[in-house]
mmCIF entry with sequence, helices, sheets and N, C-alpha, C, O atoms, coordinates in Angstrom:
data_MODEL
# 
_entry.id   MODEL 
# 
_entity.id                         1 
_entity.type                       polymer 
_entity.pdbx_number_of_molecules   1 
# 
_entity_poly.entity_id                      1 
_entity_poly.type                           'polypeptide(L)' 
_entity_poly.nstd_linkage                   no 
_entity_poly.nstd_monomer                   no 
_entity_poly.pdbx_seq_one_letter_code       MWRGNRSDLGGVGAYAIKITSTSKCSANPNVVYASNTVTNAGSGLTNVPVTP 
_entity_poly.pdbx_seq_one_letter_code_can   MWRGNRSDLGGVGAYAIKITSTSKCSANPNVVYASNTVTNAGSGLTNVPVTP 
_entity_poly.pdbx_strand_id                 A 
# 
loop_
_entity_poly_seq.entity_id 
_entity_poly_seq.num 
_entity_poly_seq.mon_id 
_entity_poly_seq.hetero 
1 1  MET n 
1 2  TRP n 
1 3  ARG n 
1 4  GLY n 
1 5  ASN n 
1 6  ARG n 
1 7  SER n 
1 8  ASP n 
1 9  LEU n 
1 10 GLY n 
1 11 GLY n 
1 12 VAL n 
1 13 GLY n 
1 14 ALA n 
1 15 TYR n 
1 16 ALA n 
1 17 ILE n 
1 18 LYS n 
1 19 ILE n 
1 20 THR n 
1 21 SER n 
1 22 THR n 
1 23 SER n 
1 24 LYS n 
1 25 CYS n 
1 26 SER n 
1 27 ALA n 
1 28 ASN n 
1 29 PRO n 
1 30 ASN n 
1 31 VAL n 
1 32 VAL n 
1 33 TYR n 
1 34 ALA n 
1 35 SER n 
1 36 ASN n 
1 37 THR n 
1 38 VAL n 
1 39 THR n 
1 40 ASN n 
1 41 ALA n 
1 42 GLY n 
1 43 SER n 
1 44 GLY n 
1 45 LEU n 
1 46 THR n 
1 47 ASN n 
1 48 VAL n 
1 49 PRO n 
1 50 VAL n 
1 51 THR n 
1 52 PRO n 
# 
_struct_asym.id          A 
_struct_asym.entity_id   1 
# 
_struct_conf.conf_type_id            HELX_P 
_struct_conf.id                      HELX_P1 
_struct_conf.pdbx_PDB_helix_id       AA1 
_struct_conf.beg_label_comp_id       SER 
_struct_conf.beg_label_asym_id       A 
_struct_conf.beg_label_seq_id        23 
_struct_conf.pdbx_beg_PDB_ins_code   ? 
_struct_conf.end_label_comp_id       CYS 
_struct_conf.end_label_asym_id       A 
_struct_conf.end_label_seq_id        25 
_struct_conf.pdbx_end_PDB_ins_code   ? 
_struct_conf.beg_auth_comp_id        SER 
_struct_conf.beg_auth_asym_id        A 
_struct_conf.beg_auth_seq_id         23 
_struct_conf.end_auth_comp_id        CYS 
_struct_conf.end_auth_asym_id        A 
_struct_conf.end_auth_seq_id         25 
_struct_conf.pdbx_PDB_helix_class    5 
_struct_conf.details                 ? 
_struct_conf.pdbx_PDB_helix_length   3 
# 
_struct_conf_type.id          HELX_P 
_struct_conf_type.criteria    ? 
_struct_conf_type.reference   ? 
# 
loop_
_struct_sheet.id 
_struct_sheet.type 
_struct_sheet.number_strands 
_struct_sheet.details 
AA1 ? 2 ? 
AA2 ? 2 ? 
AA3 ? 2 ? 
# 
loop_
_struct_sheet_order.sheet_id 
_struct_sheet_order.range_id_1 
_struct_sheet_order.range_id_2 
_struct_sheet_order.offset 
_struct_sheet_order.sense 
AA1 1 2 ? parallel 
AA2 1 2 ? parallel 
AA3 1 2 ? parallel 
# 
loop_
_struct_sheet_range.sheet_id 
_struct_sheet_range.id 
_struct_sheet_range.beg_label_comp_id 
_struct_sheet_range.beg_label_asym_id 
_struct_sheet_range.beg_label_seq_id 
_struct_sheet_range.pdbx_beg_PDB_ins_code 
_struct_sheet_range.end_label_comp_id 
_struct_sheet_range.end_label_asym_id 
_struct_sheet_range.end_label_seq_id 
_struct_sheet_range.pdbx_end_PDB_ins_code 
_struct_sheet_range.beg_auth_comp_id 
_struct_sheet_range.beg_auth_asym_id 
_struct_sheet_range.beg_auth_seq_id 
_struct_sheet_range.end_auth_comp_id 
_struct_sheet_range.end_auth_asym_id 
_struct_sheet_range.end_auth_seq_id 
AA1 1 ARG A 6  ? ASP A 8  ? ARG A 6  ASP A 8  
AA1 2 THR A 37 ? THR A 39 ? THR A 37 THR A 39 
AA2 1 TYR A 15 ? ILE A 17 ? TYR A 15 ILE A 17 
AA2 2 GLY A 44 ? THR A 46 ? GLY A 44 THR A 46 
AA3 1 VAL A 32 ? TYR A 33 ? VAL A 32 TYR A 33 
AA3 2 VAL A 50 ? THR A 51 ? VAL A 50 THR A 51 
# 
loop_
_atom_site.group_PDB 
_atom_site.id 
_atom_site.type_symbol 
_atom_site.label_atom_id 
_atom_site.label_alt_id 
_atom_site.label_comp_id 
_atom_site.label_asym_id 
_atom_site.label_entity_id 
_atom_site.label_seq_id 
_atom_site.pdbx_PDB_ins_code 
_atom_site.Cartn_x 
_atom_site.Cartn_y 
_atom_site.Cartn_z 
_atom_site.occupancy 
_atom_site.B_iso_or_equiv 
_atom_site.pdbx_formal_charge 
_atom_site.auth_seq_id 
_atom_site.auth_comp_id 
_atom_site.auth_asym_id 
_atom_site.auth_atom_id 
_atom_site.pdbx_PDB_model_num 
ATOM 1   N N  . MET A 1 1  ? -36.914 -0.070  -7.864 1.00 0.00 ? 1  MET A N  1 
ATOM 2   C CA . MET A 1 1  ? -35.960 0.917   -7.438 1.00 0.00 ? 1  MET A CA 1 
ATOM 3   C C  . MET A 1 1  ? -36.735 2.169   -7.027 1.00 0.00 ? 1  MET A C  1 
ATOM 4   O O  . MET A 1 1  ? -37.561 2.680   -7.783 1.00 0.00 ? 1  MET A O  1 
ATOM 5   N N  . TRP A 1 2  ? -36.461 2.639   -5.847 1.00 0.00 ? 2  TRP A N  1 
ATOM 6   C CA . TRP A 1 2  ? -37.101 3.837   -5.298 1.00 0.00 ? 2  TRP A CA 1 
ATOM 7   C C  . TRP A 1 2  ? -36.031 4.906   -5.118 1.00 0.00 ? 2  TRP A C  1 
ATOM 8   O O  . TRP A 1 2  ? -35.068 4.711   -4.377 1.00 0.00 ? 2  TRP A O  1 
ATOM 9   N N  . ARG A 1 3  ? -36.205 6.039   -5.801 1.00 0.00 ? 3  ARG A N  1 
ATOM 10  C CA . ARG A 1 3  ? -35.184 7.087   -5.752 1.00 0.00 ? 3  ARG A CA 1 
ATOM 11  C C  . ARG A 1 3  ? -35.849 8.456   -5.920 1.00 0.00 ? 3  ARG A C  1 
ATOM 12  O O  . ARG A 1 3  ? -36.681 8.647   -6.807 1.00 0.00 ? 3  ARG A O  1 
ATOM 13  N N  . GLY A 1 4  ? -35.468 9.409   -5.053 1.00 0.00 ? 4  GLY A N  1 
ATOM 14  C CA . GLY A 1 4  ? -35.881 10.800  -5.198 1.00 0.00 ? 4  GLY A CA 1 
ATOM 15  C C  . GLY A 1 4  ? -37.347 11.099  -4.917 1.00 0.00 ? 4  GLY A C  1 
ATOM 16  O O  . GLY A 1 4  ? -37.893 12.054  -5.469 1.00 0.00 ? 4  GLY A O  1 
ATOM 17  N N  . ASN A 1 5  ? -37.988 10.317  -4.084 1.00 0.00 ? 5  ASN A N  1 
ATOM 18  C CA . ASN A 1 5  ? -39.396 10.545  -3.751 1.00 0.00 ? 5  ASN A CA 1 
ATOM 19  C C  . ASN A 1 5  ? -39.516 11.307  -2.437 1.00 0.00 ? 5  ASN A C  1 
ATOM 20  O O  . ASN A 1 5  ? -38.687 11.143  -1.543 1.00 0.00 ? 5  ASN A O  1 
ATOM 21  N N  . ARG A 1 6  ? -40.551 12.142  -2.319 1.00 0.00 ? 6  ARG A N  1 
ATOM 22  C CA . ARG A 1 6  ? -40.852 12.841  -1.070 1.00 0.00 ? 6  ARG A CA 1 
ATOM 23  C C  . ARG A 1 6  ? -42.271 12.469  -0.659 1.00 0.00 ? 6  ARG A C  1 
ATOM 24  O O  . ARG A 1 6  ? -43.196 12.521  -1.470 1.00 0.00 ? 6  ARG A O  1 
ATOM 25  N N  . SER A 1 7  ? -42.435 12.095  0.599  1.00 0.00 ? 7  SER A N  1 
ATOM 26  C CA . SER A 1 7  ? -43.740 11.684  1.099  1.00 0.00 ? 7  SER A CA 1 
ATOM 27  C C  . SER A 1 7  ? -44.054 12.359  2.421  1.00 0.00 ? 7  SER A C  1 
ATOM 28  O O  . SER A 1 7  ? -43.170 12.563  3.253  1.00 0.00 ? 7  SER A O  1 
ATOM 29  N N  . ASP A 1 8  ? -45.319 12.702  2.607  1.00 0.00 ? 8  ASP A N  1 
ATOM 30  C CA . ASP A 1 8  ? -45.829 13.170  3.893  1.00 0.00 ? 8  ASP A CA 1 
ATOM 31  C C  . ASP A 1 8  ? -47.032 12.292  4.203  1.00 0.00 ? 8  ASP A C  1 
ATOM 32  O O  . ASP A 1 8  ? -48.078 12.411  3.565  1.00 0.00 ? 8  ASP A O  1 
ATOM 33  N N  . LEU A 1 9  ? -46.880 11.411  5.183  1.00 0.00 ? 9  LEU A N  1 
ATOM 34  C CA . LEU A 1 9  ? -47.941 10.459  5.494  1.00 0.00 ? 9  LEU A CA 1 
ATOM 35  C C  . LEU A 1 9  ? -49.000 11.029  6.429  1.00 0.00 ? 9  LEU A C  1 
ATOM 36  O O  . LEU A 1 9  ? -49.986 10.357  6.730  1.00 0.00 ? 9  LEU A O  1 
ATOM 37  N N  . GLY A 1 10 ? -48.808 12.239  6.881  1.00 0.00 ? 10 GLY A N  1 
ATOM 38  C CA . GLY A 1 10 ? -49.822 12.873  7.715  1.00 0.00 ? 10 GLY A CA 1 
ATOM 39  C C  . GLY A 1 10 ? -50.080 12.166  9.031  1.00 0.00 ? 10 GLY A C  1 
ATOM 40  O O  . GLY A 1 10 ? -51.131 12.360  9.642  1.00 0.00 ? 10 GLY A O  1 
ATOM 41  N N  . GLY A 1 11 ? -49.143 11.355  9.474  1.00 0.00 ? 11 GLY A N  1 
ATOM 42  C CA . GLY A 1 11 ? -49.286 10.659  10.746 1.00 0.00 ? 11 GLY A CA 1 
ATOM 43  C C  . GLY A 1 11 ? -50.186 9.437   10.717 1.00 0.00 ? 11 GLY A C  1 
ATOM 44  O O  . GLY A 1 11 ? -50.518 8.892   11.770 1.00 0.00 ? 11 GLY A O  1 
ATOM 45  N N  . VAL A 1 12 ? -50.590 8.992   9.523  1.00 0.00 ? 12 VAL A N  1 
ATOM 46  C CA . VAL A 1 12 ? -51.514 7.855   9.455  1.00 0.00 ? 12 VAL A CA 1 
ATOM 47  C C  . VAL A 1 12 ? -50.891 6.568   8.906  1.00 0.00 ? 12 VAL A C  1 
ATOM 48  O O  . VAL A 1 12 ? -51.569 5.544   8.824  1.00 0.00 ? 12 VAL A O  1 
ATOM 49  N N  . GLY A 1 13 ? -49.634 6.609   8.539  1.00 0.00 ? 13 GLY A N  1 
ATOM 50  C CA . GLY A 1 13 ? -49.000 5.407   8.004  1.00 0.00 ? 13 GLY A CA 1 
ATOM 51  C C  . GLY A 1 13 ? -47.711 5.084   8.729  1.00 0.00 ? 13 GLY A C  1 
ATOM 52  O O  . GLY A 1 13 ? -47.101 5.949   9.357  1.00 0.00 ? 13 GLY A O  1 
ATOM 53  N N  . ALA A 1 14 ? -47.302 3.823   8.636  1.00 0.00 ? 14 ALA A N  1 
ATOM 54  C CA . ALA A 1 14 ? -46.070 3.400   9.293  1.00 0.00 ? 14 ALA A CA 1 
ATOM 55  C C  . ALA A 1 14 ? -44.842 3.742   8.450  1.00 0.00 ? 14 ALA A C  1 
ATOM 56  O O  . ALA A 1 14 ? -43.922 4.401   8.937  1.00 0.00 ? 14 ALA A O  1 
ATOM 57  N N  . TYR A 1 15 ? -44.819 3.301   7.191  1.00 0.00 ? 15 TYR A N  1 
ATOM 58  C CA . TYR A 1 15 ? -43.674 3.502   6.301  1.00 0.00 ? 15 TYR A CA 1 
ATOM 59  C C  . TYR A 1 15 ? -44.132 4.154   5.002  1.00 0.00 ? 15 TYR A C  1 
ATOM 60  O O  . TYR A 1 15 ? -45.246 3.912   4.536  1.00 0.00 ? 15 TYR A O  1 
ATOM 61  N N  . ALA A 1 16 ? -43.268 4.982   4.421  1.00 0.00 ? 16 ALA A N  1 
ATOM 62  C CA . ALA A 1 16 ? -43.552 5.531   3.093  1.00 0.00 ? 16 ALA A CA 1 
ATOM 63  C C  . ALA A 1 16 ? -43.401 4.437   2.042  1.00 0.00 ? 16 ALA A C  1 
ATOM 64  O O  . ALA A 1 16 ? -44.179 4.361   1.091  1.00 0.00 ? 16 ALA A O  1 
ATOM 65  N N  . ILE A 1 17 ? -42.383 3.587   2.226  1.00 0.00 ? 17 ILE A N  1 
ATOM 66  C CA . ILE A 1 17 ? -42.123 2.480   1.304  1.00 0.00 ? 17 ILE A CA 1 
ATOM 67  C C  . ILE A 1 17 ? -42.003 1.214   2.141  1.00 0.00 ? 17 ILE A C  1 
ATOM 68  O O  . ILE A 1 17 ? -41.026 1.034   2.868  1.00 0.00 ? 17 ILE A O  1 
ATOM 69  N N  . LYS A 1 18 ? -42.988 0.348   2.038  1.00 0.00 ? 18 LYS A N  1 
ATOM 70  C CA . LYS A 1 18 ? -42.959 -0.901  2.815  1.00 0.00 ? 18 LYS A CA 1 
ATOM 71  C C  . LYS A 1 18 ? -42.823 -2.074  1.851  1.00 0.00 ? 18 LYS A C  1 
ATOM 72  O O  . LYS A 1 18 ? -43.702 -2.324  1.026  1.00 0.00 ? 18 LYS A O  1 
ATOM 73  N N  . ILE A 1 19 ? -41.719 -2.779  1.970  1.00 0.00 ? 19 ILE A N  1 
ATOM 74  C CA . ILE A 1 19 ? -41.459 -3.954  1.143  1.00 0.00 ? 19 ILE A CA 1 
ATOM 75  C C  . ILE A 1 19 ? -42.037 -5.154  1.885  1.00 0.00 ? 19 ILE A C  1 
ATOM 76  O O  . ILE A 1 19 ? -41.624 -5.450  3.007  1.00 0.00 ? 19 ILE A O  1 
ATOM 77  N N  . THR A 1 20 ? -42.980 -5.840  1.269  1.00 0.00 ? 20 THR A N  1 
ATOM 78  C CA . THR A 1 20 ? -43.669 -6.918  1.977  1.00 0.00 ? 20 THR A CA 1 
ATOM 79  C C  . THR A 1 20 ? -43.056 -8.298  1.783  1.00 0.00 ? 20 THR A C  1 
ATOM 80  O O  . THR A 1 20 ? -43.251 -9.177  2.622  1.00 0.00 ? 20 THR A O  1 
ATOM 81  N N  . SER A 1 21 ? -42.319 -8.507  0.695  1.00 0.00 ? 21 SER A N  1 
ATOM 82  C CA . SER A 1 21 ? -41.713 -9.820  0.495  1.00 0.00 ? 21 SER A CA 1 
ATOM 83  C C  . SER A 1 21 ? -40.416 -9.681  -0.279 1.00 0.00 ? 21 SER A C  1 
ATOM 84  O O  . SER A 1 21 ? -40.431 -9.416  -1.482 1.00 0.00 ? 21 SER A O  1 
ATOM 85  N N  . THR A 1 22 ? -39.308 -9.855  0.395  1.00 0.00 ? 22 THR A N  1 
ATOM 86  C CA . THR A 1 22 ? -38.020 -9.795  -0.297 1.00 0.00 ? 22 THR A CA 1 
ATOM 87  C C  . THR A 1 22 ? -37.651 -11.142 -0.906 1.00 0.00 ? 22 THR A C  1 
ATOM 88  O O  . THR A 1 22 ? -36.837 -11.187 -1.829 1.00 0.00 ? 22 THR A O  1 
ATOM 89  N N  . SER A 1 23 ? -38.219 -12.231 -0.423 1.00 0.00 ? 23 SER A N  1 
ATOM 90  C CA . SER A 1 23 ? -37.866 -13.560 -0.937 1.00 0.00 ? 23 SER A CA 1 
ATOM 91  C C  . SER A 1 23 ? -38.374 -13.779 -2.358 1.00 0.00 ? 23 SER A C  1 
ATOM 92  O O  . SER A 1 23 ? -37.782 -14.564 -3.099 1.00 0.00 ? 23 SER A O  1 
ATOM 93  N N  . LYS A 1 24 ? -39.437 -13.119 -2.755 1.00 0.00 ? 24 LYS A N  1 
ATOM 94  C CA . LYS A 1 24 ? -40.000 -13.300 -4.097 1.00 0.00 ? 24 LYS A CA 1 
ATOM 95  C C  . LYS A 1 24 ? -39.211 -12.553 -5.165 1.00 0.00 ? 24 LYS A C  1 
ATOM 96  O O  . LYS A 1 24 ? -39.402 -12.792 -6.358 1.00 0.00 ? 24 LYS A O  1 
ATOM 97  N N  . CYS A 1 25 ? -38.331 -11.657 -4.750 1.00 0.00 ? 25 CYS A N  1 
ATOM 98  C CA . CYS A 1 25 ? -37.579 -10.879 -5.738 1.00 0.00 ? 25 CYS A CA 1 
ATOM 99  C C  . CYS A 1 25 ? -36.081 -10.897 -5.425 1.00 0.00 ? 25 CYS A C  1 
ATOM 100 O O  . CYS A 1 25 ? -35.400 -9.889  -5.614 1.00 0.00 ? 25 CYS A O  1 
ATOM 101 N N  . SER A 1 26 ? -35.573 -12.007 -4.959 1.00 0.00 ? 26 SER A N  1 
ATOM 102 C CA . SER A 1 26 ? -34.167 -12.085 -4.553 1.00 0.00 ? 26 SER A CA 1 
ATOM 103 C C  . SER A 1 26 ? -33.205 -11.893 -5.724 1.00 0.00 ? 26 SER A C  1 
ATOM 104 O O  . SER A 1 26 ? -32.086 -11.420 -5.522 1.00 0.00 ? 26 SER A O  1 
ATOM 105 N N  . ALA A 1 27 ? -33.608 -12.246 -6.931 1.00 0.00 ? 27 ALA A N  1 
ATOM 106 C CA . ALA A 1 27 ? -32.735 -12.069 -8.089 1.00 0.00 ? 27 ALA A CA 1 
ATOM 107 C C  . ALA A 1 27 ? -32.678 -10.613 -8.547 1.00 0.00 ? 27 ALA A C  1 
ATOM 108 O O  . ALA A 1 27 ? -31.691 -10.192 -9.149 1.00 0.00 ? 27 ALA A O  1 
ATOM 109 N N  . ASN A 1 28 ? -33.715 -9.854  -8.271 1.00 0.00 ? 28 ASN A N  1 
ATOM 110 C CA . ASN A 1 28 ? -33.794 -8.446  -8.660 1.00 0.00 ? 28 ASN A CA 1 
ATOM 111 C C  . ASN A 1 28 ? -34.473 -7.690  -7.519 1.00 0.00 ? 28 ASN A C  1 
ATOM 112 O O  . ASN A 1 28 ? -35.636 -7.304  -7.636 1.00 0.00 ? 28 ASN A O  1 
ATOM 113 N N  . PRO A 1 29 ? -33.747 -7.477  -6.408 1.00 0.00 ? 29 PRO A N  1 
ATOM 114 C CA . PRO A 1 29 ? -34.378 -6.942  -5.193 1.00 0.00 ? 29 PRO A CA 1 
ATOM 115 C C  . PRO A 1 29 ? -34.807 -5.482  -5.306 1.00 0.00 ? 29 PRO A C  1 
ATOM 116 O O  . PRO A 1 29 ? -34.275 -4.724  -6.117 1.00 0.00 ? 29 PRO A O  1 
ATOM 117 N N  . ASN A 1 30 ? -35.763 -5.111  -4.493 1.00 0.00 ? 30 ASN A N  1 
ATOM 118 C CA . ASN A 1 30 ? -36.163 -3.716  -4.357 1.00 0.00 ? 30 ASN A CA 1 
ATOM 119 C C  . ASN A 1 30 ? -35.012 -2.952  -3.719 1.00 0.00 ? 30 ASN A C  1 
ATOM 120 O O  . ASN A 1 30 ? -34.371 -3.451  -2.794 1.00 0.00 ? 30 ASN A O  1 
ATOM 121 N N  . VAL A 1 31 ? -34.749 -1.750  -4.205 1.00 0.00 ? 31 VAL A N  1 
ATOM 122 C CA . VAL A 1 31 ? -33.689 -0.910  -3.668 1.00 0.00 ? 31 VAL A CA 1 
ATOM 123 C C  . VAL A 1 31 ? -34.308 0.426   -3.298 1.00 0.00 ? 31 VAL A C  1 
ATOM 124 O O  . VAL A 1 31 ? -34.946 1.073   -4.129 1.00 0.00 ? 31 VAL A O  1 
ATOM 125 N N  . VAL A 1 32 ? -34.119 0.842   -2.043 1.00 0.00 ? 32 VAL A N  1 
ATOM 126 C CA . VAL A 1 32 ? -34.616 2.127   -1.566 1.00 0.00 ? 32 VAL A CA 1 
ATOM 127 C C  . VAL A 1 32 ? -33.400 3.005   -1.302 1.00 0.00 ? 32 VAL A C  1 
ATOM 128 O O  . VAL A 1 32 ? -32.578 2.692   -0.440 1.00 0.00 ? 32 VAL A O  1 
ATOM 129 N N  . TYR A 1 33 ? -33.287 4.099   -2.039 1.00 0.00 ? 33 TYR A N  1 
ATOM 130 C CA . TYR A 1 33 ? -32.143 4.997   -1.913 1.00 0.00 ? 33 TYR A CA 1 
ATOM 131 C C  . TYR A 1 33 ? -32.396 6.081   -0.876 1.00 0.00 ? 33 TYR A C  1 
ATOM 132 O O  . TYR A 1 33 ? -33.539 6.441   -0.596 1.00 0.00 ? 33 TYR A O  1 
ATOM 133 N N  . ALA A 1 34 ? -31.309 6.592   -0.314 1.00 0.00 ? 34 ALA A N  1 
ATOM 134 C CA . ALA A 1 34 ? -31.370 7.625   0.716  1.00 0.00 ? 34 ALA A CA 1 
ATOM 135 C C  . ALA A 1 34 ? -31.887 8.957   0.179  1.00 0.00 ? 34 ALA A C  1 
ATOM 136 O O  . ALA A 1 34 ? -32.158 9.864   0.966  1.00 0.00 ? 34 ALA A O  1 
ATOM 137 N N  . SER A 1 35 ? -32.031 9.098   -1.120 1.00 0.00 ? 35 SER A N  1 
ATOM 138 C CA . SER A 1 35 ? -32.562 10.342  -1.694 1.00 0.00 ? 35 SER A CA 1 
ATOM 139 C C  . SER A 1 35 ? -34.071 10.465  -1.481 1.00 0.00 ? 35 SER A C  1 
ATOM 140 O O  . SER A 1 35 ? -34.647 11.513  -1.771 1.00 0.00 ? 35 SER A O  1 
ATOM 141 N N  . ASN A 1 36 ? -34.716 9.417   -0.982 1.00 0.00 ? 36 ASN A N  1 
ATOM 142 C CA . ASN A 1 36 ? -36.136 9.468   -0.624 1.00 0.00 ? 36 ASN A CA 1 
ATOM 143 C C  . ASN A 1 36 ? -36.279 10.111  0.746  1.00 0.00 ? 36 ASN A C  1 
ATOM 144 O O  . ASN A 1 36 ? -35.427 9.917   1.614  1.00 0.00 ? 36 ASN A O  1 
ATOM 145 N N  . THR A 1 37 ? -37.343 10.871  0.948  1.00 0.00 ? 37 THR A N  1 
ATOM 146 C CA . THR A 1 37 ? -37.599 11.465  2.257  1.00 0.00 ? 37 THR A CA 1 
ATOM 147 C C  . THR A 1 37 ? -39.052 11.245  2.643  1.00 0.00 ? 37 THR A C  1 
ATOM 148 O O  . THR A 1 37 ? -39.925 11.108  1.787  1.00 0.00 ? 37 THR A O  1 
ATOM 149 N N  . VAL A 1 38 ? -39.294 11.214  3.944  1.00 0.00 ? 38 VAL A N  1 
ATOM 150 C CA . VAL A 1 38 ? -40.655 11.081  4.449  1.00 0.00 ? 38 VAL A CA 1 
ATOM 151 C C  . VAL A 1 38 ? -40.794 11.911  5.718  1.00 0.00 ? 38 VAL A C  1 
ATOM 152 O O  . VAL A 1 38 ? -39.865 12.001  6.521  1.00 0.00 ? 38 VAL A O  1 
ATOM 153 N N  . THR A 1 39 ? -41.951 12.508  5.886  1.00 0.00 ? 39 THR A N  1 
ATOM 154 C CA . THR A 1 39 ? -42.295 13.201  7.121  1.00 0.00 ? 39 THR A CA 1 
ATOM 155 C C  . THR A 1 39 ? -43.601 12.628  7.642  1.00 0.00 ? 39 THR A C  1 
ATOM 156 O O  . THR A 1 39 ? -44.412 12.094  6.886  1.00 0.00 ? 39 THR A O  1 
ATOM 157 N N  . ASN A 1 40 ? -43.785 12.749  8.942  1.00 0.00 ? 40 ASN A N  1 
ATOM 158 C CA . ASN A 1 40 ? -45.016 12.312  9.603  1.00 0.00 ? 40 ASN A CA 1 
ATOM 159 C C  . ASN A 1 40 ? -45.361 10.841  9.379  1.00 0.00 ? 40 ASN A C  1 
ATOM 160 O O  . ASN A 1 40 ? -46.528 10.476  9.234  1.00 0.00 ? 40 ASN A O  1 
ATOM 161 N N  . ALA A 1 41 ? -44.324 10.010  9.353  1.00 0.00 ? 41 ALA A N  1 
ATOM 162 C CA . ALA A 1 41 ? -44.522 8.562   9.240  1.00 0.00 ? 41 ALA A CA 1 
ATOM 163 C C  . ALA A 1 41 ? -44.354 7.946   10.621 1.00 0.00 ? 41 ALA A C  1 
ATOM 164 O O  . ALA A 1 41 ? -43.476 8.348   11.384 1.00 0.00 ? 41 ALA A O  1 
ATOM 165 N N  . GLY A 1 42 ? -45.184 6.985   10.936 1.00 0.00 ? 42 GLY A N  1 
ATOM 166 C CA . GLY A 1 42 ? -45.124 6.348   12.244 1.00 0.00 ? 42 GLY A CA 1 
ATOM 167 C C  . GLY A 1 42 ? -43.832 5.605   12.512 1.00 0.00 ? 42 GLY A C  1 
ATOM 168 O O  . GLY A 1 42 ? -43.327 5.619   13.635 1.00 0.00 ? 42 GLY A O  1 
ATOM 169 N N  . SER A 1 43 ? -43.283 4.945   11.475 1.00 0.00 ? 43 SER A N  1 
ATOM 170 C CA . SER A 1 43 ? -42.080 4.127   11.664 1.00 0.00 ? 43 SER A CA 1 
ATOM 171 C C  . SER A 1 43 ? -40.875 4.571   10.846 1.00 0.00 ? 43 SER A C  1 
ATOM 172 O O  . SER A 1 43 ? -39.760 4.130   11.122 1.00 0.00 ? 43 SER A O  1 
ATOM 173 N N  . GLY A 1 44 ? -41.060 5.413   9.865  1.00 0.00 ? 44 GLY A N  1 
ATOM 174 C CA . GLY A 1 44 ? -39.922 5.900   9.084  1.00 0.00 ? 44 GLY A CA 1 
ATOM 175 C C  . GLY A 1 44 ? -40.082 5.716   7.599  1.00 0.00 ? 44 GLY A C  1 
ATOM 176 O O  . GLY A 1 44 ? -41.180 5.471   7.099  1.00 0.00 ? 44 GLY A O  1 
ATOM 177 N N  . LEU A 1 45 ? -38.974 5.836   6.901  1.00 0.00 ? 45 LEU A N  1 
ATOM 178 C CA . LEU A 1 45 ? -38.974 5.771   5.449  1.00 0.00 ? 45 LEU A CA 1 
ATOM 179 C C  . LEU A 1 45 ? -39.336 4.384   4.927  1.00 0.00 ? 45 LEU A C  1 
ATOM 180 O O  . LEU A 1 45 ? -40.233 4.246   4.094  1.00 0.00 ? 45 LEU A O  1 
ATOM 181 N N  . THR A 1 46 ? -38.641 3.359   5.415  1.00 0.00 ? 46 THR A N  1 
ATOM 182 C CA . THR A 1 46 ? -38.836 2.019   4.875  1.00 0.00 ? 46 THR A CA 1 
ATOM 183 C C  . THR A 1 46 ? -38.489 0.961   5.915  1.00 0.00 ? 46 THR A C  1 
ATOM 184 O O  . THR A 1 46 ? -37.869 1.257   6.937  1.00 0.00 ? 46 THR A O  1 
ATOM 185 N N  . ASN A 1 47 ? -38.889 -0.253  5.645  1.00 0.00 ? 47 ASN A N  1 
ATOM 186 C CA . ASN A 1 47 ? -38.615 -1.367  6.546  1.00 0.00 ? 47 ASN A CA 1 
ATOM 187 C C  . ASN A 1 47 ? -37.442 -2.220  6.074  1.00 0.00 ? 47 ASN A C  1 
ATOM 188 O O  . ASN A 1 47 ? -37.176 -3.279  6.641  1.00 0.00 ? 47 ASN A O  1 
ATOM 189 N N  . VAL A 1 48 ? -36.743 -1.764  5.043  1.00 0.00 ? 48 VAL A N  1 
ATOM 190 C CA . VAL A 1 48 ? -35.558 -2.462  4.543  1.00 0.00 ? 48 VAL A CA 1 
ATOM 191 C C  . VAL A 1 48 ? -34.356 -1.519  4.625  1.00 0.00 ? 48 VAL A C  1 
ATOM 192 O O  . VAL A 1 48 ? -34.549 -0.309  4.735  1.00 0.00 ? 48 VAL A O  1 
ATOM 193 N N  . PRO A 1 49 ? -33.135 -2.026  4.577  1.00 0.00 ? 49 PRO A N  1 
ATOM 194 C CA . PRO A 1 49 ? -31.963 -1.163  4.614  1.00 0.00 ? 49 PRO A CA 1 
ATOM 195 C C  . PRO A 1 49 ? -31.967 -0.162  3.457  1.00 0.00 ? 49 PRO A C  1 
ATOM 196 O O  . PRO A 1 49 ? -32.365 -0.497  2.341  1.00 0.00 ? 49 PRO A O  1 
ATOM 197 N N  . VAL A 1 50 ? -31.525 1.058   3.728  1.00 0.00 ? 50 VAL A N  1 
ATOM 198 C CA . VAL A 1 50 ? -31.473 2.118   2.724  1.00 0.00 ? 50 VAL A CA 1 
ATOM 199 C C  . VAL A 1 50 ? -30.095 2.127   2.073  1.00 0.00 ? 50 VAL A C  1 
ATOM 200 O O  . VAL A 1 50 ? -29.078 1.992   2.754  1.00 0.00 ? 50 VAL A O  1 
ATOM 201 N N  . THR A 1 51 ? -30.067 2.285   0.761  1.00 0.00 ? 51 THR A N  1 
ATOM 202 C CA . THR A 1 51 ? -28.831 2.352   -0.006 1.00 0.00 ? 51 THR A CA 1 
ATOM 203 C C  . THR A 1 51 ? -28.421 3.825   -0.129 1.00 0.00 ? 51 THR A C  1 
ATOM 204 O O  . THR A 1 51 ? -29.247 4.669   -0.479 1.00 0.00 ? 51 THR A O  1 
ATOM 205 N N  . PRO A 1 52 ? -27.165 4.134   0.154  1.00 0.00 ? 52 PRO A N  1 
ATOM 206 C CA . PRO A 1 52 ? -26.730 5.554   0.070  1.00 0.00 ? 52 PRO A CA 1 
ATOM 207 C C  . PRO A 1 52 ? -26.895 6.157   -1.313 1.00 0.00 ? 52 PRO A C  1 
ATOM 208 O O  . PRO A 1 52 ? -26.572 7.327   -1.520 1.00 0.00 ? 52 PRO A O  1 
# 
């Protein structure tokens, strides 16, 4: 569970939170909440849907 984090990637990373395998944790999936923020990321906050 990812909640309330702030990241500044300085323009050198794609995602602040990158989930690499959702199939291995289908019973207890990673959850990225909208309370996380990122600046200077190449692709954004995360590569999975964000939970409000």
